[in-house]
C-alpha positions as CSV (number, residue, x, y, z in Angstrom):
1,X,144.3,36.7,39.7
2,X,141.6,34.7,41.6
3,X,138.1,35.8,40.9
4,X,136.2,36.9,43.9
5,X,132.8,35.6,42.8
6,X,131.1,32.9,44.9
7,X,127.9,30.9,44.9
8,X,125.7,30.9,48.0
9,X,123.0,28.3,48.8
10,X,120.7,28.8,51.8
11,X,118.3,26.4,53.5
12,X,115.6,27.7,55.9
13,X,116.1,25.9,59.2
14,X,113.2,27.4,61.2
15,X,109.8,25.8,61.3
16,X,110.8,23.2,58.8
17,X,109.6,19.6,58.5
18,X,113.0,18.1,59.3
19,X,114.0,15.6,62.0
20,X,117.0,16.2,64.4
21,X,119.0,13.6,62.5
22,X,118.4,14.9,59.0
23,X,121.3,16.3,57.0
24,X,121.3,18.6,53.9
25,X,123.5,18.0,50.9
26,X,124.6,20.5,48.3
27,X,125.9,19.4,44.9
28,X,127.6,21.7,42.4
29,X,128.6,21.2,38.8
30,X,131.2,23.2,36.8
31,X,130.4,26.2,34.6
32,X,128.3,25.1,31.7
33,X,127.8,21.5,33.0
34,X,124.4,19.9,32.5
35,X,124.1,18.6,36.1
36,X,125.4,19.1,39.6
37,X,127.5,16.0,40.2
38,X,130.0,17.0,42.8
39,X,129.0,16.8,46.5
40,X,130.3,20.0,48.1
41,X,128.5,19.8,51.5
42,X,126.8,17.3,53.8
43,X,125.9,18.9,57.1
44,X,123.3,18.5,59.9
45,X,120.2,20.7,59.6
46,X,120.1,20.9,63.3
47,X,123.8,20.9,64.5
48,X,123.9,19.3,67.9
49,X,120.1,19.0,67.8
50,X,119.8,22.8,68.3
51,X,116.2,24.0,67.5
52,X,115.0,20.6,66.4
53,X,111.5,19.2,67.3
54,X,109.4,21.6,65.3
55,X,106.9,24.4,65.8
56,X,104.9,24.3,69.1
57,X,106.8,21.5,70.8
58,X,107.4,23.5,74.0
59,X,104.0,25.2,74.5
60,X,104.3,26.0,78.2
61,X,107.2,28.4,77.9
62,X,108.4,29.2,74.4
63,X,105.7,28.0,72.0
64,X,108.0,26.7,69.4
65,X,111.1,24.5,69.2
66,X,112.6,22.7,72.1
67,X,113.6,25.1,74.8
68,X,112.4,28.3,76.4
69,X,115.4,30.2,75.0
70,X,114.9,29.0,71.4
71,X,113.3,31.2,68.8
72,X,109.7,30.6,68.3
73,X,106.4,32.4,68.0
74,X,106.0,33.0,71.7
75,X,109.7,33.8,72.5
76,X,110.7,36.1,69.7
77,X,107.8,37.0,67.5
78,X,109.1,38.6,64.3
79,X,111.9,36.1,63.8
80,X,111.7,33.2,61.5
81,X,109.4,32.8,58.5
82,X,106.6,34.8,60.1
83,X,108.8,37.9,60.5
84,X,111.8,39.8,59.4
85,X,114.5,37.2,59.3
86,X,114.8,33.5,59.1
87,X,117.4,31.1,60.5
88,X,119.2,30.0,57.4
89,X,121.9,27.3,56.9
90,X,124.3,28.6,54.4
91,X,126.9,27.1,52.1
92,X,129.3,29.4,50.2
93,X,131.5,28.2,47.3
94,X,135.1,28.8,46.7
95,X,136.0,31.7,44.4
96,X,134.7,30.9,40.9
97,X,135.0,32.5,37.4
98,X,131.9,33.8,35.7
99,X,129.6,31.1,34.2
100,X,126.4,29.2,34.8
101,X,126.6,26.6,37.5
102,X,124.1,23.8,38.2
103,X,123.1,23.3,41.8
104,X,121.2,20.4,43.5
105,X,120.1,20.3,47.1
106,X,118.6,17.3,48.9
107,X,117.9,16.2,52.5
108,X,119.2,12.9,53.8
109,X,117.5,11.1,56.7
110,X,119.1,8.9,59.3
111,X,118.6,5.7,57.4
112,X,120.0,7.0,54.1
113,X,116.8,8.0,52.2
114,X,117.5,11.1,50.1
115,X,114.6,13.6,49.3
116,X,113.7,14.7,45.9
117,X,116.2,17.2,44.7
118,X,115.7,20.9,44.3
119,X,117.7,21.7,41.2
120,X,118.6,25.1,39.7
121,X,121.3,27.0,38.0
122,X,123.1,30.0,39.3
123,X,124.8,32.5,36.9
124,X,127.8,34.5,37.9
125,X,127.6,37.4,35.5
126,X,130.0,40.3,36.2
127,X,132.4,42.5,34.5
128,X,135.2,40.9,32.7
129,X,138.6,41.1,34.3
130,X,140.9,43.6,32.4
131,X,143.7,42.7,30.1
132,X,147.0,42.2,31.8
133,X,150.7,42.9,31.1
134,X,150.2,46.0,29.0
135,X,153.5,47.0,27.5
136,X,154.9,49.4,24.8
137,X,156.2,47.1,22.1
138,X,157.5,49.9,19.8
139,X,157.3,53.5,18.9
140,X,158.2,54.9,15.4
141,X,158.7,58.7,15.7
142,X,158.7,59.3,12.0
143,X,155.1,58.0,11.6
144,X,154.1,58.7,15.2
145,X,153.0,55.0,15.5
146,X,152.8,53.3,18.9
147,X,152.4,49.5,19.2
148,X,151.2,48.1,22.4
149,X,151.1,44.4,23.6
150,X,148.9,42.9,26.3
151,X,147.5,39.6,27.5
152,X,143.8,39.3,26.7
153,X,141.2,38.8,29.5
154,X,140.3,35.2,30.1
155,X,136.7,36.3,30.6
156,X,136.1,37.5,27.0
157,X,135.8,34.9,24.2
158,X,138.3,35.5,21.5
159,X,137.8,34.2,18.0
C-alpha cells in the first residue's frame, strides 16, 4: 500500500524581489536525515516571464507588474500579499511514509549565484496504517481458544 501523504512547499511569486531569469530550487532529504541533499525541483519563478518586473512597473494602466491584465494593486486589489490570496509557486512531493523530512529552498540567478537557503523540517504525522493479512491460525473448541495471525503495520516500531 502506497501512503498518500505528501510534502508541499510554496513560494510567493507576487510582489517579490526576483528577476525574470531567477529560478527557485527545492531540496529534500529522507525521513530522519540531518539535511536536505536531494534536488527535487529547479523551476523559473516567472515561467515565460509572466508577471515579472515587480510592483509598480506599469503605472499608467495596471499599477503593478508588466501588463494591464496582470494582477497588481490597480488591476485587482485584494489579490496578492495585500489581500485574500497570493500567487504561489508550488512543489508537491511524491507519496511518502510518516516521518520528519528536511527541506531547503534557494533562489538561483542567471549567472549561477544561489541565495542563502531557507531550511526547515516538515513532519508527516498521521495515523498508522493498519495491520495486514489477518487470518485465523487455529481454533481449539475444547478450550475456546482462537489464535490469529497478521502482518504488523510498518508505521509502528516493534521491539
